[in-house]
C-alpha positions in Angstrom: 96.1 122.0 104.6 95.3 125.9 104.9 98.8 126.7 103.7 98.3 124.7 100.7 94.6 126.1 100.2 96.3 129.4 100.1 98.8 128.8 97.7 96.5 127.4 95.4 93.5 130.0 95.3 97.2 132.5 94.4 98.2 130.2 91.9 98.1 132.8 89.3 100.8 134.7 91.3 103.3 131.7 91.0 105.8 131.1 88.1 105.1 128.5 85.7 107.6 126.0 87.1 105.7 126.7 90.5 102.5 126.0 89.5 103.3 122.7 87.9 105.1 121.5 90.9 101.9 122.6 93.2 99.9 120.8 90.7 101.3 117.8 90.9 101.3 118.0 94.9 97.7 118.4 95.0 96.8 115.8 92.4 99.0 113.5 94.6 97.0 114.2 98.1 93.8 115.1 96.4 92.7 117.6 99.3 89.3 118.3 100.2 89.0 121.7 99.0 89.8 120.7 95.6 86.8 118.9 95.1 85.0 121.9 93.0 87.5 122.0 90.6 88.2 118.1 89.7 85.7 115.5 88.0 83.8 113.8 91.0 84.7 110.6 89.8 88.5 111.6 91.1 86.8 111.1 94.7 85.6 107.4 94.5 86.4 104.8 96.2 90.0 103.8 95.1 91.8 100.3 94.5 93.2 99.0 98.1 96.2 97.3 97.7 97.4 95.6 100.9 101.3 94.9 100.9 103.7 92.9 103.7 107.0 93.8 103.9 109.1 91.4 106.3 112.6 91.0 107.1 114.8 89.8 110.1 118.2 90.1 111.6 120.0 93.3 111.2 117.8 94.6 108.7 114.9 97.2 109.3 112.7 100.0 108.5 114.4 103.2 109.6 116.6 105.5 107.9 120.0 104.0 108.9 122.3 102.1 106.4 120.5 98.6 106.8 117.2 100.2 106.5 114.3 100.4 104.2 112.6 103.6 104.4 114.0 105.1 100.8 112.8 101.9 99.0 108.6 102.4 100.9 108.7 105.8 99.6 108.2 103.5 96.3 104.6 102.6 97.6 103.8 106.8 97.9 105.0 107.4 94.7 102.5 104.8 93.4 99.6 106.3 95.4 100.5 109.4 93.9 100.3 108.4 90.4 97.9 105.5 89.9 94.6 104.8 91.4 95.5 102.7 94.1 95.5 103.0 97.8 98.4 101.2 99.5 98.3 99.8 103.1 101.7 98.9 104.0 102.4 96.1 107.0 105.7 95.9 108.3 106.7 92.6 109.9 110.1 92.1 111.8 111.1 88.5 112.6 112.6 89.7 116.1 112.8 93.9 116.5 112.9 96.7 114.5 113.2 100.4 114.7 109.7 102.2 113.5 108.8 103.8 110.2 107.5 107.0 109.7 106.0 106.5 106.3 102.5 107.4 106.5 101.4 104.2 104.6 102.2 102.2 107.4 99.2 100.6 109.0 100.7 97.8 111.2 104.2 97.0 112.5 104.6 93.9 113.9 107.4 92.6 116.0 108.4 88.8 116.3 106.4 88.2 112.9 104.9 85.0 112.1 103.4 84.1 108.7 100.7 82.0 110.6 99.3 84.0 113.8 100.8 87.4 113.3 98.3 88.1 110.1 95.7 86.7 107.5 98.3 86.2 104.9 95.5 85.5 102.2 94.1 89.0 102.6 97.5 90.4 101.0 98.0 91.6 97.4 102.1 91.2 97.6 104.4 90.1 100.0 108.2 91.3 100.0 111.0 89.3 101.7 114.1 90.9 102.5 116.2 88.3 104.6 119.8 88.4 106.1 119.7 86.2 108.9 121.0 82.4 107.8 118.9 79.5 108.6 117.1 76.5 107.5 114.0 78.3 106.2 110.6 79.0 107.5 108.8 76.7 110.1 106.8 74.0 109.2 103.8 75.9 110.7 104.3 78.6 108.4 105.4 77.4 105.0 102.4 76.0 104.2 100.5 79.5 104.9 102.9 80.7 102.5 102.8 78.5 99.8 98.8 78.8 100.2 99.3 82.3 99.5 101.3 81.9 96.5 98.8 79.2 94.9 96.2 81.3 96.0 97.6 84.1 93.5 99.5 86.4 95.7 102.9 87.6 94.5 105.9 87.0 96.3 109.3 89.2 96.2 112.4 87.5 97.9 116.2 88.4 98.3 119.0 88.0 100.4 123.0 88.8 100.0 125.6 86.8 99.8 126.2 83.0 100.8 123.4 81.8 103.2 122.2 85.4 104.0 118.9 85.6 103.6 118.1 81.9 104.1 116.0 81.8 107.1 113.3 83.7 105.8 113.6 82.4 102.1 115.6 79.0 101.2 112.5 76.7 101.5 109.9 78.6 99.9 108.5 76.5 97.1 109.7 77.6 93.7 111.9 80.8 95.2 114.3 78.6 97.0 115.2 77.2 93.1 115.4 80.6 91.8 118.2 82.1 93.9 121.1 80.8 95.7 120.7 80.7 99.4 123.9 79.0 100.0 127.5 79.1 98.8 127.6 77.9 95.1 131.2 75.9 96.3 133.3 75.1 98.9 136.3 76.7 97.3 135.9 80.3 98.2 138.0 81.2 95.0 135.2 79.6 92.8 132.4 80.3 94.9 130.4 83.3 93.2 128.3 84.3 96.5 131.6 84.5 98.3 132.4 87.8 100.4 135.9 87.7 99.7 136.9 85.4 96.6 137.9 86.0 93.4 135.0 85.2 91.9 132.6 87.2 94.1 130.0 89.0 92.7 131.6 92.8 93.3 129.6 94.8 91.1 131.2 98.1 92.6 132.2 100.6 90.3 135.4 102.8 90.2 135.8 106.3 91.6 136.6 108.7 88.9 140.0 108.3 88.1 140.3 104.9 89.7 140.7 102.3 86.8 139.5 99.3 89.0 137.2 99.6 92.3 139.4 100.0 95.1 136.8 101.0 98.1 134.3 99.3 100.2 132.4 102.8 100.1 131.9 102.8 96.4 128.4 101.0 97.2 127.6 104.5 98.6 128.8 107.0 95.8 127.3 108.2 93.0 128.2 105.8 90.5 125.9 103.2 90.3 126.6 99.3 87.9 125.3 99.3 84.5 123.3 96.0 84.0 122.5 94.0 80.8 118.6 94.3 80.3 117.1 91.3 78.4 114.8 92.2 75.5 111.8 90.7 74.2 110.2 90.8 70.6 111.2 93.8 69.1 113.6 95.0 71.6 111.3 95.6 74.4 112.8 95.2 78.2 110.3 93.4 80.6 107.7 95.2 82.5 109.9 95.0 85.6 112.8 97.3 84.0 110.7 99.3 81.4 110.8 103.0 81.9 109.1 105.7 80.2 111.5 107.4 76.9 110.8 110.9 78.4 113.0 110.1 81.6 115.5 107.4 79.7 115.7 107.3 76.1 116.4 103.9 75.8 113.3 102.9 78.1 115.2 100.7 80.0 116.1 100.6 83.4 120.0 99.5 82.8 121.2 100.4 86.5 121.7 99.2 89.9 123.0 100.1 93.4 126.6 98.3 93.6 127.7 96.1 96.1 131.2 94.3 96.5 129.6 90.8 97.0 126.2 90.4 95.9 124.0 87.0 95.7 123.1 85.4 92.3 119.9 84.1 90.8 119.7 80.4 89.4 119.8 79.3 86.1 116.3 79.0 84.4 114.3 76.4 85.3 110.4 75.5 85.0 108.2 74.9 87.6 104.4 73.3 87.2 101.6 74.8 88.6 98.0 73.3 88.2 99.3 70.9 85.6 100.8 73.6 83.9 104.5 74.4 83.0 106.0 77.4 83.1 109.8 78.4 82.8 111.8 81.0 85.0 113.0 84.0 83.2 116.8 85.7 83.8 115.7 89.4 82.8 119.1 91.2 84.1 122.6 90.0 84.1 125.3 92.0 86.1 129.1 92.5 85.6 132.2 91.9 87.6 135.1 94.2 86.9 138.5 92.5 87.0 141.1 93.7 89.5 138.5 95.1 92.1 139.2 94.8 95.8 138.1 97.2 98.8 140.5 99.7 101.2 143.4 99.9 98.6 144.3 96.1 98.5 144.1 95.6 102.5 140.5 94.8 102.8 140.7 91.0 102.8 139.3 90.8 99.7 140.9 89.1 96.7 141.3 91.0 93.5 138.3 89.7 91.2 138.4 87.8 88.1 136.1 89.5 85.5 132.9 87.5 84.9 128.9 87.9 84.7 126.0 86.7 86.8 122.0 86.6 86.7 121.0 89.3 88.9 117.4 89.5 88.4 114.8 86.4 88.0 110.8 86.0 87.4 108.1 83.5 87.1 105.0 84.2 85.7 102.7 82.1 87.8 99.7 84.2 86.1 100.1 81.8 83.4 99.2 78.9 86.1 96.7 80.4 88.0 99.0 81.2 90.9 101.0 84.1 92.1 104.0 86.0 90.3 107.8 85.9 92.1 110.6 88.0 91.8 114.1 87.5 92.7 117.1 89.9 93.0 120.5 89.2 93.8 120.8 91.4 96.5 118.9 93.4 99.0 121.6 95.7 98.6 120.0 97.0 95.4 116.9 98.2 97.9 118.8 99.6 101.5 119.6 103.2 102.2 123.5 102.7 102.6 123.2 101.8 98.4 120.8 104.2 97.9 121.6 107.8 100.0 124.7 106.8 101.6 123.5 106.4 105.1 126.0 105.3 107.6 129.1 105.8 104.6 129.9 109.5 104.9 128.7 109.4 101.3 126.1 111.1 99.8 124.6 108.0 97.9 123.1 107.7 94.0 122.0 111.3 92.4 118.3 112.3 92.5 117.8 111.3 88.8 119.3 107.8 89.3 117.5 107.0 92.4 114.1 108.1 90.3 115.2 105.4 87.9 115.9 102.7 90.4 112.8 103.5 92.3 110.8 103.0 88.9 111.9 99.2 89.3 110.5 98.6 92.7 107.3 100.4 91.0 107.3 98.3 88.6 107.3 95.1 90.6 104.8 96.3 93.1 102.6 96.2 89.6 103.9 93.4 88.4 103.4 91.1 91.1 100.1 92.2 93.0 97.0 90.3 92.0 94.5 90.1 89.2 92.0 91.6 91.2 94.3 94.8 91.3 94.7 95.2 87.8 91.3 94.3 87.3 89.8 97.5 89.6 92.7 99.7 88.5 91.7 99.1 84.9 88.5 100.6 85.5 90.0 104.1 86.3 92.0 104.1 83.4 89.4 103.3 80.7 87.3 106.5 82.4 90.7 108.8 82.7 91.3 107.9 79.0 87.5 108.4 77.9 87.1 111.4 80.1 90.7 113.2 80.3 92.4 112.8 77.1 91.3 113.2 73.1 92.0 109.3 72.7 88.7 109.6 70.8 88.5 113.1 69.2 92.3 112.8 68.3 91.4 109.7 65.7 88.0 110.7 64.5 86.4 113.5 62.5 83.1 113.1 64.0 84.0 112.2 67.6 79.9 110.9 67.6 80.3 108.6 64.1 78.5 105.2 64.8 80.7 102.5 65.5 79.4 100.7 62.5 80.5 103.9 60.0 84.1 104.1 61.6 87.0 102.8 59.5 89.2 99.7 61.0 92.2 102.3 60.5 90.6 105.0 62.8 89.5 102.2 65.5 93.2 101.5 65.4 94.7 104.7 65.7 92.5 105.1 69.1 93.9 101.8 70.3 97.0 102.8 69.2 97.0 106.3 70.8 95.9 104.3 73.8 99.1 102.9 74.0 101.2 106.0 73.4 99.4 107.6 76.2 99.9 104.9 78.8 103.7 104.4 77.7 104.1 108.2 78.3 102.4 108.2 81.6 104.0 104.9 82.9 106.6 103.0 80.8 106.1 101.0 77.3 106.5 97.9 78.7 103.8 98.3 81.2 101.3 99.8 78.6 101.5 96.7 75.9 101.3 94.0 78.9 98.2 96.4 80.4 96.4 96.3 77.1 96.9 92.7 76.3 95.8 92.0 79.8 92.5 93.2 78.7 92.3 92.1 75.5 92.4 88.6 77.0 88.5 88.8 77.7 88.1 89.0 73.9 90.5 86.6 72.6 92.7 84.4 75.4 94.4 82.5 72.5 95.4 85.8 70.8 96.3 87.8 73.7 98.6 84.8 74.3 100.1 85.1 71.0 100.6 88.8 71.8 102.5 88.1 75.1 106.1 88.8 73.9 107.2 88.1 77.8 105.3 84.8 78.1 108.2 82.3 77.8 107.8 79.8 74.6 107.1 75.9 74.9 109.1 73.5 72.9 106.8 74.0 70.2 107.1 77.5 69.5 111.0 77.4 70.1 111.5 77.1 65.9 109.3 80.1 65.5 110.9 83.2 64.1 111.9 85.6 66.2 109.2 88.1 65.1 105.7 87.1 64.2 104.8 86.5 60.6 101.6 89.0 61.1 101.1 92.0 62.6 98.4 91.1 65.3 99.2 94.6 66.8 96.6 95.9 64.4 94.3 93.4 65.6 94.8 94.5 69.2 94.4 98.3 68.4 91.4 97.6 66.7 89.6 96.1 69.6 91.0 98.5 72.0 89.6 101.1 70.0 86.3 99.6 69.7 86.4 99.1 73.4 86.5 103.1 74.0 83.7 103.9 71.3 81.6 101.0 73.3 82.3 103.0 76.5 81.3 106.3 74.4 78.2 105.1 73.3 76.7 103.8 76.7 74.4 106.7 77.7 75.4 106.2 81.4 78.7 106.1 81.2 79.3 108.9 79.0 76.5 111.0 80.1 77.3 113.9 83.2 75.4 111.8 85.9 77.3 108.9 85.6 78.0 107.3 89.1 80.2 104.6 90.7 78.4 101.7 89.9 78.8 102.7 86.0 82.6 102.8 86.9 81.9 99.2 88.1 80.1 98.6 84.7 83.2 99.7 82.2 85.1 96.5 82.3 82.1 94.6 80.9 81.2 97.2 78.3 84.8 97.6 77.1 84.8 94.1 76.6 81.6 93.8 74.6 83.1 96.3 72.5 86.9 94.6 72.0 84.7 91.7 70.8 83.0 93.8 67.7 86.3 95.5 67.0 88.1 92.2 67.1 85.5 90.0 64.6 85.6 93.3 62.4 89.1 93.2 62.2 89.7 89.3 61.8 87.1 89.2 58.6 89.1 92.2 57.3 92.5 89.7 58.0 90.8 86.6 56.4 89.6 88.5 53.2 93.7 89.8 53.0 94.7 86.3 53.6 92.5 85.1 50.8 93.7 87.4 48.6 97.3 86.6 49.3 96.8 82.8 49.0 95.5 83.2 45.4 98.3 85.4 44.3 100.2 84.2 41.4 103.5 84.4 43.6 102.4 82.5 46.8 100.4 79.5 44.3 104.0 79.2 42.4 105.9 79.1 46.1 103.4 76.7 47.4 103.4 74.2 44.3 107.0 74.2 44.7 107.2 72.9 48.5 104.6 70.4 47.4 106.9 69.0 44.8 109.6 68.9 47.0 108.0 67.0 49.6 106.8 64.5 46.8 
């Protein structure tokens, strides 16, 4: 830290690029010597997120090929870029090499879900299974199920065939979102086989090759391209969204490749607490024709071209339980596919790794308990209020009374809020974050705005786009929320405290209610004008006559 402080004191002597790098490093580490130079609320108690990562068999947490050390850096990046502090517990069903990640607070061998931890204390659980078997024991399974039904999020994956079944194959809902066994006894039809023609071989050819001919193509710098499902006007699911400054499409459309992946199951519906919620396949992977290994002498048949579902989700929050994500293979997460460890190749480029690591980070944010979002929201409102020009950029008079602020200006504040969040995080996260906050003001309208919410039978006949742009209502409500924060004397003063931070969501929600009422009144007035127009009246008259 002494060296870092010295660099800080001599920052004026550094080049611009060096200053930018140093500033980002300081913001991530937040050493004590920075306190006089940063707002005091930067040092308040952060949101604690407790993470459990469990694996078995030949997978471990080290730096070798089948280690998860590269994946674990996603939590370090999250801690550096969010208001969360992460505590990671690692569990191995037998024995694992040690992790050097500083966020790891405990590493448990011979891990048991019932006796090794109090599972209900965790916000998210990650399961990477390689061992085949019949699933969790009769004593462990209810503990995991209670965790999920209590709102805890879970991620699960294996690999081809039965790999991963010992850890995941009997967990409620998880067991029905992904294949944990062969899809057929015929190896040439079995899509999760290791050698058959229909295996899920996503390896991409080396430069100059027409097809993939080498097993180690999984460890080169050429990832597979996946098809990303879009929602609403073309937005990816929050798991596959990334800042357009990093990837202009705003989509995470690459994954590490592998010569025999597992597969997610077709979409289905689960019922929890009396509420039916469908699963969603959000990504599809492609198998090229004619792929093999070792130039055709590696025991793998030439592949038939096909596609398969590779990432699926279930939004358990809609039924007041935990969210679920499943992936076709842990080869999307282990070192040999990310940095080439154990292969002699160098793995993905840094740019591509950062894109894929954003996928890991998105999963973590998405499956975390609601309380994590509620805690984090306070800091985001404060950061936007104190450190950006979200109000000043939209109002001629930043202190104008809310009664005098036009709906357009309130909407401008809300729109700019989404723009800032989309740039800092990603567009789909920004939208989901605003909708989640808006739910306290209008649950029904928040549900309407949620483009990722699976449609029920009564909505499947809806037009693919909403007839009315309720985004304007959302933006107006968010804008009014910020004005409410501005008008709270304690929150907007220089003497605000951590207790004021805790009050921020309630104050913001009251402001949103004011903005919602004003926008809906204006919408109602415009609807009256529309319904009384001659063209509308004539069309309505024709429809009435047809029905008769």
